[in-house]
C-alpha positions in Angstrom: -20.4 15.5 35.7 -22.3 18.7 34.7 -21.3 20.3 38.0 -17.6 19.5 37.4 -17.9 21.0 33.8 -19.4 24.2 35.3 -16.7 24.3 37.9 -13.8 23.9 35.4 -15.3 26.6 33.2 -15.5 29.2 36.0 -12.1 28.2 37.4 -10.5 28.8 34.0 -12.3 32.0 33.2 -12.4 33.3 36.8 -15.5 35.2 35.6 -19.0 33.9 35.9 -20.4 35.9 33.0 -17.6 34.7 30.6 -18.0 31.1 31.9 -21.7 31.3 31.3 -21.3 32.4 27.7 -18.8 29.6 27.2 -21.3 27.1 28.5 -24.2 28.7 26.6 -26.2 29.4 29.8 -27.1 32.4 32.0 -24.8 33.5 34.8 -27.5 33.2 37.5 -28.2 29.4 37.1 -24.4 28.8 36.7 -23.8 30.6 40.1 -26.5 28.4 41.7 -24.9 25.2 40.3 -21.5 26.2 41.7 -23.2 26.8 45.1 -24.8 23.3 44.9 -21.4 21.7 44.2 -19.8 23.6 47.1 -22.6 22.4 49.4 -22.2 18.8 48.2 -18.4 18.9 48.8 -18.6 20.8 52.0 -15.9 23.2 50.8 -16.0 26.8 49.4 -14.4 26.6 45.9 -14.3 30.3 45.0 -13.8 33.6 46.8 -16.3 36.1 45.3 -16.2 39.9 45.5 -17.9 42.5 43.3 -14.6 42.9 41.4 -13.0 39.5 41.2 -13.4 35.7 41.5 -10.5 33.6 42.8 -10.0 29.9 43.6 -9.9 28.9 47.3 -7.3 26.3 48.3 -10.0 23.7 48.0 -10.9 25.0 44.5 -7.3 24.9 43.4 -7.0 21.3 44.7 -10.2 20.3 42.9 -9.3 21.8 39.5 -6.7 19.1 38.4 -8.9 16.3 39.7 -11.9 17.7 37.8 -9.9 18.1 34.6 -8.7 14.5 34.9 -12.2 13.1 35.5 -13.6 15.1 32.5 -10.7 14.0 30.3 -11.5 10.3 31.1 -15.2 10.8 30.5 -14.5 12.5 27.1 -12.2 9.6 26.1 -15.0 7.0 26.7 -16.4 7.0 23.1 -13.1 6.4 21.3 -11.9 4.0 24.0 -15.1 2.0 23.6 -14.7 1.9 19.8 -11.2 0.6 20.2 -12.4 -2.0 22.7 -15.0 -3.5 20.5 -13.2 -3.1 17.1 -11.9 -6.4 15.8 -8.1 -6.6 16.1 -6.3 -5.9 12.9 -4.6 -8.9 11.2 -1.3 -8.6 9.3 -1.6 -10.1 5.8 1.2 -10.4 3.2 1.0 -9.7 -0.5 3.8 -11.0 -2.7 5.6 -8.6 -5.0 7.9 -9.6 -7.9 10.7 -7.5 -9.2 9.8 -4.5 -11.5 6.2 -3.9 -10.5 4.9 -0.9 -12.4 4.2 2.2 -10.3 0.6 2.3 -11.4 0.2 -1.2 -10.0 1.9 -0.3 -6.8 -0.6 2.6 -6.4 -3.5 0.1 -6.5 -1.8 -2.1 -3.9 -1.6 0.9 -1.7 -5.3 1.6 -2.4 -6.1 -1.9 -1.4 -4.1 -1.6 1.8 -5.9 1.7 2.7 -9.3 0.3 1.9 -9.0 -2.4 4.5 -6.8 -0.7 7.1 -9.5 -1.0 9.8 -9.5 -4.8 9.5 -6.0 -5.7 8.4 -2.5 -4.4 7.7 -1.3 -5.4 4.3 2.4 -5.8 4.1 4.5 -6.4 0.9 6.7 -9.5 0.5 9.3 -9.8 -2.3 9.9 -12.8 -4.4 9.9 -14.5 -7.8 6.7 -15.4 -9.5 7.0 -19.1 -9.0 7.9 -18.9 -5.3 5.2 -16.3 -4.7 2.5 -18.6 -6.3 3.6 -21.5 -4.1 3.4 -19.3 -1.0 -0.2 -18.3 -1.9 -1.1 -21.9 -2.4 0.5 -22.9 0.9 -1.2 -20.1 2.8 1.9 -18.1 3.7 0.8 -15.2 1.5 -2.8 -13.9 1.3 -2.3 -12.5 -2.2 0.5 -12.2 -4.7 1.2 -10.2 -7.9 2.8 -12.7 -10.3 3.8 -12.8 -13.9 1.5 -15.1 -15.8 0.8 -17.8 -16.8 0.3 -19.7 -13.6 -1.5 -23.0 -13.8 -2.9 -24.2 -10.5 -6.6 -25.1 -10.0 -6.4 -24.1 -6.3 -5.6 -20.5 -7.2 -7.9 -17.7 -8.5 -6.4 -15.1 -10.8 -7.4 -11.5 -11.5 -5.5 -10.1 -14.5 -4.4 -6.7 -13.4 -1.8 -5.4 -16.0 -0.4 -5.9 -19.5 3.0 -4.4 -20.3 4.4 -4.3 -23.8 7.9 -5.7 -24.2 10.7 -4.2 -26.3 14.2 -5.2 -27.2 17.0 -3.8 -25.1 19.8 -3.3 -27.7 23.2 -1.5 -27.9 22.4 2.1 -28.5 25.4 2.8 -30.7 24.5 0.0 -33.0 20.9 1.3 -33.5 21.5 5.1 -33.2 18.6 7.1 -34.6 16.2 4.1 -34.7 12.7 4.3 -33.2 11.8 0.7 -33.8 13.3 -2.6 -34.9 12.3 -5.7 -36.8 13.3 -9.3 -36.1 15.8 -9.1 -39.0 17.6 -6.4 -37.1 18.1 -8.9 -34.2 19.2 -12.0 -36.0 23.0 -11.3 -35.8 22.8 -10.6 -32.0 22.5 -13.4 -29.4 19.5 -13.3 -27.2 20.4 -13.2 -23.5 18.1 -13.9 -20.6 18.9 -14.3 -16.9 18.7 -17.6 -15.0 15.4 -19.4 -15.8 14.3 -19.5 -12.2 14.3 -15.7 -12.1 12.1 -15.3 -15.2 8.3 -15.8 -15.6 7.3 -19.0 -17.5 6.1 -16.7 -20.3 9.8 -16.2 -21.3 10.0 -19.8 -22.3 7.4 -19.1 -24.9 9.3 -15.9 -25.9 12.4 -18.0 -26.4 10.6 -20.5 -28.7 9.0 -17.7 -30.7 12.4 -16.0 -31.2 13.9 -19.3 -32.4 11.0 -19.8 -34.9 11.6 -16.2 -36.2 15.2 -17.0 -36.9 16.9 -15.6 -33.8 18.8 -18.7 -32.8 21.9 -17.4 -31.0 21.8 -17.6 -27.2 23.9 -16.5 -24.3 22.9 -18.1 -21.0 23.9 -16.5 -17.7 23.4 -18.1 -14.3 23.1 -14.9 -12.4 19.5 -14.0 -11.4 20.6 -10.3 -11.4 18.9 -8.4 -14.3 21.9 -6.1 -14.4 24.0 -9.0 -15.8 22.0 -9.1 -19.0 22.2 -5.3 -19.2 26.0 -5.6 -18.9 26.1 -7.8 -22.0 23.8 -5.5 -24.0 25.7 -2.4 -23.0 28.9 -4.1 -24.3 27.3 -4.8 -27.6 27.4 -8.6 -27.2 23.6 -9.4 -27.1 20.1 -8.1 -26.8 17.4 -8.9 -24.2 13.7 -8.3 -23.9 12.2 -6.0 -21.2 9.3 -3.7 -20.5 8.9 -1.0 -23.1 7.4 1.6 -20.9 10.0 4.0 -19.5 8.0 4.2 -16.2 8.8 0.5 -15.5 11.3 0.0 -12.7 13.0 -2.5 -15.0 14.6 0.5 -16.7 16.6 1.1 -13.5 18.8 -1.9 -14.7 19.7 -0.1 -17.9 23.4 0.8 -18.3 25.0 3.3 -20.6 24.7 2.4 -24.3 21.4 0.5 -23.8 18.2 1.6 -25.5 14.8 -0.2 -25.5 12.9 -0.2 -28.8 9.7 -1.8 -30.0 10.0 -4.8 -32.4 7.2 -4.1 -34.9 6.9 -7.6 -36.2 7.3 -9.4 -32.9 4.5 -8.3 -30.5 5.0 -9.4 -27.0 3.5 -8.4 -23.6 3.9 -9.5 -20.1 0.7 -10.0 -18.1 0.6 -9.6 -14.3 -2.1 -11.3 -12.3 -3.2 -11.1 -8.7 -3.4 -14.5 -7.1 -5.4 -15.9 -4.2 -6.6 -19.2 -2.9 -10.1 -19.8 -4.2 -11.3 -21.5 -1.0 -10.1 -18.6 1.1 -12.0 -16.2 -1.1 -15.3 -18.0 -1.1 -18.2 -16.8 1.1 -17.2 -17.6 4.7 -13.5 -17.8 3.8 -11.1 -15.7 5.8 -10.1 -13.6 2.7 -13.6 -13.1 1.3 -13.7 -9.4 2.1 -10.1 -8.8 1.0 -10.5 -10.5 -2.4 -13.9 -8.7 -3.0 -12.2 -5.4 -2.3 -9.3 -6.4 -4.6 -11.8 -7.3 -7.4 -13.2 -3.8 -7.1 -9.9 -1.9 -7.1 -8.3 -4.0 -9.9 -11.5 -4.2 -11.9 -10.1 -2.2 -14.8 -7.0 -3.9 -16.2 -4.0 -1.5 -16.6 -1.8 -1.4 -19.6 1.6 0.2 -20.4 
């Protein structure tokens, strides 16, 4: 192998002194090694004069073969690493609608942290269906809107988002906040129950106790349907207060989201996993341990 490296250096430089400097050796031993290779192959590889060095037909034929051999040898370390590295597994993480960008950043961090062992792919869905998929083993992890009550599932609370009232902007022009009294004349509208986290059942009951008893029920699971009613001045809804939330993409003209000072509400998002799969020896033990590290500090917005 060394003789082939010496040969390629001289063949590319066509100068023994320059090739020797490239190889960090003296020209005399380099010349001797080339003679040794020529003797072993039984062919002259270079034509040497006092003014020039040129490849013989045998040398020209050997050069591509030598380069190919050296390339193969140079590739041995990474090919060996690929051969013994465990095959990456594709894992799915459930993602509900409106996941905050800061939370998405942490999901990407989790995917990057484990890219040698697995490929983490996002899977869309509603919180209830995502929780069921984690329990059934179809998803490795899922971000869901809490609460979720299932003894088989472990939960890491990862984010709290304040909720505000989406109201007709023309009706509340110039206002920076609202009270429950401001909302009593407007019906409360929510999308179809199956599209909402269970927490909104509690919200509905709290609004009723606070004197907001008018309701508009729509069957559509499209959040834009509620925004359409708010924009038309017919109702109000509750949504994430932070303008960074993707839920604000559903806002139409004449819709503004304001905090309700005497009605504190926040939506909590959790990362779900099966407890038995996260235990020592479980197939997700390393993934969940990494998730606990990355999501250790709960986000808020």
